[in-house]
Legacy VTK file of the C-alpha trace (Angstrom):
# vtk DataFile Version 3.0
C-alpha trace
ASCII
DATASET POLYDATA
POINTS 176 float
98.837 93.250 14.825
98.879 92.543 18.448
102.663 93.049 20.291
103.819 88.871 21.014
104.269 88.376 24.433
105.831 85.105 24.916
108.245 84.598 27.629
108.345 88.345 28.395
107.474 88.485 31.530
106.749 86.593 34.730
104.272 84.495 35.248
104.779 84.464 39.077
104.974 88.419 39.166
102.617 89.810 41.729
101.362 93.352 41.132
102.490 95.745 43.070
100.905 98.493 45.551
100.993 102.156 44.092
99.548 102.982 47.916
101.388 106.246 49.232
104.068 104.583 51.861
103.009 104.766 55.836
104.149 107.633 57.487
107.086 105.950 59.736
110.410 105.571 60.330
112.734 103.728 57.617
115.973 102.468 56.695
115.961 103.881 52.840
118.834 104.601 51.095
119.234 107.484 47.649
119.189 105.537 44.477
118.101 107.694 42.024
119.239 111.230 41.310
117.902 114.233 39.164
117.656 117.873 38.433
113.578 118.536 37.655
112.005 122.158 36.672
110.004 122.741 39.850
107.152 124.267 37.987
105.909 122.360 34.285
103.920 125.361 34.339
105.712 128.533 34.444
109.738 128.871 34.919
110.497 129.074 38.379
113.897 126.940 38.923
114.925 123.897 39.894
114.943 120.992 42.415
117.065 118.767 43.358
114.886 114.970 43.227
116.319 112.314 45.469
114.611 109.048 44.755
114.817 106.630 48.404
114.552 103.049 48.402
113.375 101.253 51.652
116.642 98.515 52.429
114.008 96.594 54.761
111.266 95.574 56.942
107.557 94.869 55.314
108.089 97.522 52.904
111.558 96.932 51.359
111.759 98.107 47.677
109.246 100.536 48.342
109.894 104.356 47.161
109.499 107.640 48.110
110.900 110.799 46.516
112.435 114.181 48.290
112.392 117.488 46.132
114.626 120.543 47.531
114.861 123.479 45.976
118.181 124.540 46.002
117.762 126.828 42.213
114.500 128.089 43.254
113.188 131.718 41.654
109.760 131.825 42.264
107.387 133.879 43.758
105.248 132.040 46.497
107.478 132.952 49.180
110.628 135.094 48.602
113.302 132.794 47.008
115.685 133.079 49.296
113.662 132.091 51.883
113.009 128.791 49.791
116.410 128.121 49.370
117.121 128.268 52.463
114.740 125.952 53.919
116.021 123.394 50.682
119.864 124.211 51.746
118.664 122.841 55.369
117.239 120.040 54.096
119.965 119.115 51.984
122.183 119.575 54.658
120.366 116.960 56.994
120.815 114.541 53.730
124.861 115.290 53.233
125.113 115.073 57.311
123.259 112.280 57.331
125.513 110.065 54.504
128.807 111.208 55.691
129.585 113.284 53.179
129.548 117.381 54.418
130.496 118.078 50.699
129.459 117.032 47.526
130.248 118.220 44.127
127.875 115.872 42.006
124.790 113.974 43.674
125.787 110.576 43.107
128.292 110.430 45.883
124.787 110.561 48.670
123.912 107.275 46.742
123.568 104.012 48.129
124.225 105.056 51.881
121.667 103.728 54.104
120.524 106.318 56.359
117.461 106.365 59.146
114.417 108.990 56.635
110.965 109.625 58.854
108.391 110.253 56.196
104.805 111.680 56.454
102.288 114.156 55.777
103.413 117.199 54.564
102.601 120.092 57.432
99.665 122.521 55.800
98.934 120.138 53.088
98.253 116.515 54.860
96.893 114.570 51.753
100.216 114.302 50.018
103.506 112.912 51.812
107.208 114.335 52.616
110.508 113.537 53.783
110.230 115.034 57.626
113.905 113.693 59.520
116.531 112.794 57.734
119.388 110.852 60.094
122.370 108.543 59.740
122.025 104.877 61.010
122.212 104.788 64.901
121.784 108.382 65.213
120.340 111.737 66.949
117.318 112.549 65.082
118.203 116.064 62.955
115.027 117.680 61.673
115.207 119.217 58.679
115.204 122.410 59.083
116.508 122.718 62.083
119.602 123.914 64.073
120.753 121.341 65.759
123.601 118.684 65.036
123.719 115.689 64.211
125.524 113.328 66.964
127.316 110.199 66.045
129.074 109.180 63.404
127.768 108.254 60.054
130.818 106.347 58.513
130.452 103.878 61.448
126.592 104.103 61.201
127.498 102.674 57.265
129.926 99.946 58.206
127.747 98.571 61.089
125.338 97.386 58.542
124.736 96.042 56.019
125.557 96.188 52.688
123.125 96.617 50.156
122.473 94.124 47.029
123.369 96.053 44.385
126.354 97.122 46.410
126.619 100.750 45.693
127.414 100.375 42.594
124.315 100.691 39.593
120.589 101.437 40.492
118.328 97.869 41.149
116.609 98.888 38.098
117.824 99.274 34.556
117.674 102.439 33.247
116.581 103.241 29.580
118.270 103.539 26.733
118.438 108.212 26.643
LINES 1 177
176 0 1 2 3 4 5 6 7 8 9 10 11 12 13 14 15 16 17 18 19 20 21 22 23 24 25 26 27 28 29 30 31 32 33 34 35 36 37 38 39 40 41 42 43 44 45 46 47 48 49 50 51 52 53 54 55 56 57 58 59 60 61 62 63 64 65 66 67 68 69 70 71 72 73 74 75 76 77 78 79 80 81 82 83 84 85 86 87 88 89 90 91 92 93 94 95 96 97 98 99 100 101 102 103 104 105 106 107 108 109 110 111 112 113 114 115 116 117 118 119 120 121 122 123 124 125 126 127 128 129 130 131 132 133 134 135 136 137 138 139 140 141 142 143 144 145 146 147 148 149 150 151 152 153 154 155 156 157 158 159 160 161 162 163 164 165 166 167 168 169 170 171 172 173 174 175
């Protein structure tokens, strides 16, 4: 016996595209975060996964992800080097959001940033977050030592508030 779908869906909804987001710089905000295993095959530690959502333009509401290997313990590179790179990337996110000290990744949510996304240098078939900067601020290359200039608090104040007013994710989460 089939599932009754009467009045359970929007007959006017358009289909979604799952094509990769084109390389470019987007106004985006973190809408979800999680701590996930670095690898499904073997225990190499964990990553902080940030789900970014584009907040304006033709790709508004499109999602892309950033993985930060803050708890990496594998052997591809020295674990210290991998964790150092992840910490530099996380520093760029913290500075762009104006959150210098973060106790919980939820503190980074729903703060508009300017994020550059594009192909990986060593594996161009995959894309990654390349730069994160405050809106209206100067670029800080992820992993570079150059400081971010500009005031993230002022940048956030000059932007429009997200539609959900930063209170919850823009979609309901399934019950655990």
